[in-house]
N, C-alpha and C positions, 0 to 999 in steps of 0.2 A: 623323693627317694633320699634316704639317709646316706651320708658319705661312707659309712661302714658297709653299705650294700653296693655302692658304686665301685669302690676300689678293687674288689676281686674281679668284677666284670671288666673293668678297664685293663687290669693286669693281664687277664686272659686274652683280650683283644690284642694287646701289645705283643704278647708271645706269639700269637698266630701271625701277626704282621712280620715279626722278626723271622719266623720260620719261612714265610713266603719270600722274604728278602734273601735269606741264606741259601735257599734251595738252588738258586742260580749260581751261587758262588762256591759253596762247599756242602756237600751232602753229609760229610762227617760232622761239621760244626752244627748243621741242622739237627742231626741225630743227638748230639750232646745237649743242645737246647731242648729238644723234645723230651729228654729223660731227666732234665734238671728237676730237683725236688720243689717245684712251685705249687703243685696241687695240694700237697700236705699243709703247708702254711695257709694257703687260701681256704682250704677246708676248715682248718682251725679258726681262721678269722670269721668265716661265714657262720659257723656253728657256735663259736664261743667268744666272738669279738666284742660282745657287749660288756665283758668283764664280770658278768653275773653268772658265770658258768659253775655248775656243780662239779667239783673236782672229780667225783666218781665217774661222771659222764665223759670228762676229758680223758681219764685213765682208760675207760672202755674204748674210746675212739683211738687212742694211741696204741692200745693193746691189739686192736684189729689191724693195725698197719702192717705188722710183720707177716701174718698169713696172707694179707692182701697183696703185699709185695711179692711174696713167693708165687702166688697165683698169677700175678702180672708177668713175672719172669717166665713162668711156664707158657703163658700166652705168647710171649715173644718167641720162645723156643719152638712152639707148635707152628706158628706162622712162618718162621724161618725155615723149618724143616719142610713144610708143605710147598713153599715157594721154591725152595732149592730142588725139590723133586719135579718141578715143572707145573705145579698146580697154579691156577690164576690167583692173583692177590685178592680178588673180590670173593673167591670161595674160601681162601685160606683164612681171611680175617674172621668170618663168622664161625669157622671151625675152631679157631683159637679161642673165641668167646665160649664155645661149648666146653672146651677143656677148662677154661677159667671158671665158668659157672659150676662145673662138677667139683672142682677143688674148693670153691667157696662154700658150696653146700656141704662138702665133707668136713671142712673146718668148722662150720656152724654145728654140725652133728657131733663133732668131737669136742665141742665147746671151746675151741681155740679162738673163735669169734663168738661173742655173746650178743645176741639180738634181743633187745627189750621190746 
């Protein structure tokens, strides 16, 4: 396995271990770590880390980030609202994904996200 393939996997494992460590000490710090922008650079690395990336493909990837982030924020809002009303976390999470998926589909239909 190439080093460029191993680094994102190792980084992800280290973040999961850090979250497990922090959950006992500070839920707030764990939340900050969970939301840090690590997946975006990892995604860029996995998709385009060879250095042979077509610039238009990188632009499409980066362009899709903003609507994707909006949909992710809506996911958090839906899960938060449902849990706050007393719904279980295990039901709130998939319902959040339904809202996320509907928004992603709408963004694709509006061509805010371009799928090749």
